[in-house]
N, C-alpha and C positions, 0 to 999 in steps of 0.2 A: 516670579513666575509660579503660577499654581499648577504644578505638574501632577498629572494623574499617573496611570500605569497601564502596562500592556500585559495581557495573559496570552501566551501561546498555548492554545487548548487542543488536545487530541480528541477528535470526534469518534475515533474507532472505525470499524469497518462498515458501520451503517445501522446496526440494531441499537436503538437508544437505550435498551436495557444493559448494554455493555459499557456505557459511560460510567466513569468513576463518580463517587459522591462529591469529590472535590471539583470535578468538571461541572456538575449540576449546580453547585454553590457559586462557582465563578460566573456561570451564565445568568443565574438569578440576580447577581450584583452588577451585571454589565450595563454600561451606558450605550456602548456602540459594539455591534457584532460585525466583523468582517468575515463573510461566509464563503468557504471554499466550495467549488462545484462538486467534489467527491463526498462531501458530508451529507448526511440525511437532512433534507430541507426542514423536516419536522423538528429539528433540534431548536429552531427559533422559538418554539412554544415554551421552552425552558428559560427564555430571556424576555419576559413580558414587557419590560420597560425600556428595552434597548432599541436604538435605531439600527436596522439591519441593512448592510451594504454587501451586495454580492460581488466577489472578486475572484471569479473562476479562473483556474489555470488547468488546461487540458491539452495533452500532446496532440498536435495536428489540428487543433481548433483555435478559434479566436480567443485569446486569453488576455486577462488584465496584466499589464506590465508589472514586473516585480518591483521596480523602482517606485511606481505609483502606489502600490500597496504599502510600501515602507513609508512613503510620505503621508499617506492617510493615517497610519498608526501614530506617527509623530505629531501630526496636526491635531488630532483629537486628544491625545494624551497631554499635549502641552496646554490644553484648555482645562485640565484638571479632571478629565473623564477616564473612566475605566474602559479600556478597549480590549475586547476579546477576539483574538484572531483564531477562528475555528478552522482546523485542518483535518482532512480525512486521515484515518489511520492514526499513527503516532507522529506527533509533530516533529520529532527528532530524526525520523527515518524518511529520507528523500522528500522532505517537505520544505526545503530552502530555509529552514529555521536558522542555520548558521549565518546566512546573509542578514536576516531580520534581527537576530541578536546583536550582530556587530553594529548595524545601523542604529539600533535603540541605545546601545551602550555609548556610542559616539555622541548621541544627543542627550546623554545623561538621563534617560527615561527608565524608571524602574520596570523590570520585566520578570515575570514568573512563568514557569513551564508546568503544564499539567500533562502527565504521561497518559498514554492510552494503549489500545490494542491495535497492532499493525495488521494489515490484510494478510500478511504472510502467516501470522499465527492463527488468524481466522480460517485461512485455507487449510492449515494443518488440522485444526479442530474439526472442520467439516469432513475431512477425509478420515479422521480418527487415527492419526499417526503422530508419533513423536519425531520432531525434526532432528533430535539428538539421540536417537536410539543407540545405545552403546554397543549393540551387536553389529551395527552397520556403519557407524561413522564416528568421527571425533569432534564434531561440531556442526554449526550451520553458518553459511555465508550469505548475507543479504546483498544483492547486487542490482544496480540499475543497468538496463541494456543500452542506455544512451549516455555517452560521456559528454562533457561540456563542449568538446570540439566536434560533436556529432559523430564521433567514431564509436567503436565497440570495445568492450573489455577483451582481454586475452582469454577466450573461452577455454582453450586447451590447458592453460595454466590453472585456471579456476577448477576445471574438472580434476586436475591432479592433486588438489588439496585434500581429497578424501572426506570432504564435508558435504552435507546436504546443501544444495543450491536453491535459494529462494530468489527468483528473478522477477524484478518489477519492470513494468513498462516495456515488455519484450514482445508483445503480440505482433507488432508490425515487422519484427525481425526474427520471427520464430524459426524460419528455415535456416538462416545463417547461424542462429544460436545452436540449433540441433547439430548442424554440420560441424561447427567449431568444437562442440563438446564431444562429438563422436571421433575426433582425432585422438582422444584420450580414453573415453569411456566406451564400453561395448554398446551396440545398438539395443541390447536386451535390458539395459539399465531402466529401472522403474522411473516413470515420469508422470506428471499430472499438470492440468491447467484448472484453476478455479477462477471463474469470472464472477464479479460482484460478490466476493466472499463475505459471508456473514450477513447478507441481506435477503429479503424475500425473493429477489430475482436471481439468486445464486444458481450457477450452472457448473457442473463438474465433469471432468474427463480424466480417466486413469488409464494409462497405456504404457508403452515402452518408448524410450528415447528415439528409436529408429522410426516409429510410427507417429510420433507426437505431432509433427508439423502437418502432415497430411490429414490426420484425423481431427485436429483442432480446426483446420480450415474447412473440412467437410461438415463439421458440426456447427459452423458459423460462429465460433467463439472469438471474441475480440476484447478490446479494452473496456473497462479496467479489469485486469486479470493478473494473477500471479502464476508463474511457471515454477513447479517444484521438480527437482531432479535429484536422484540418488537412491541408494539401496534401501534407505529408511522408508521411502515412499512405497516400496513393495509390501509394507505392512498394511496398506490400505485394504479394507475388506474387498473392494472391487477387484483388486489385483490378486489377492490370495485365494478368494473364494470363486470368483467368476473367471479367473484367468486374466491374461492381458490381451491387448490388441483390440480388434474390431468389436468383439462381443462386449468387452468391458466398457468401451467408449460409447457404444450405442445405448448401454444401460444407464450411463451416468450423464450424458450430455443433455440435460434438461433442468428445468427449475426444480430445486430441491423441495 
């Protein structure tokens, strides 16, 4: 059998300038590109000889089944082709890479991983804050708001960790997230939402935890977005210079 290989490629938050050189080289060598919905569609310009297959996965939308994506990777790689599975953000963070790696290893197909920039880091860069500011926290916790059983994490326990919380896929549950966090954290805790972080369509809101849900809904912010909560977010210029709450959110809930 003439076995090819699969590259799990991190497309970053959207700006093609944020791709790694290694990612650009992998795309240039690709025979087949499996393109995620959250990746910048312009990334295919870097794979001029590849067949492009769109395999979108979006919460609440019609999505390509995960098992089908895995079968596509195996089918083309088994023909001796280089398959590049393009994922938004970083491939190893909430991108189902674990399932794909396991399937490819079971099929004895070589696989490599190209790291990238997650939207959580892009959101922090946009706000000009350190997620691990040592005066405010002891680390950062990356969380998805949707568990496999469709439940939610233990927000109170997560709030008690003393870390900055970077919450992915949480906009449809923002009210329950804020309520859960406020069983441990004060309503005055700094919080933010960054939608389409790192892209030309980016929108930002900086406020407090107690006002976050109402102001995000009033501003029309939705997915894809990252919710950031913690005292480190209080270092954002909008929070420290403009103050928090309505004034800050009205100033920042727009395209950057």
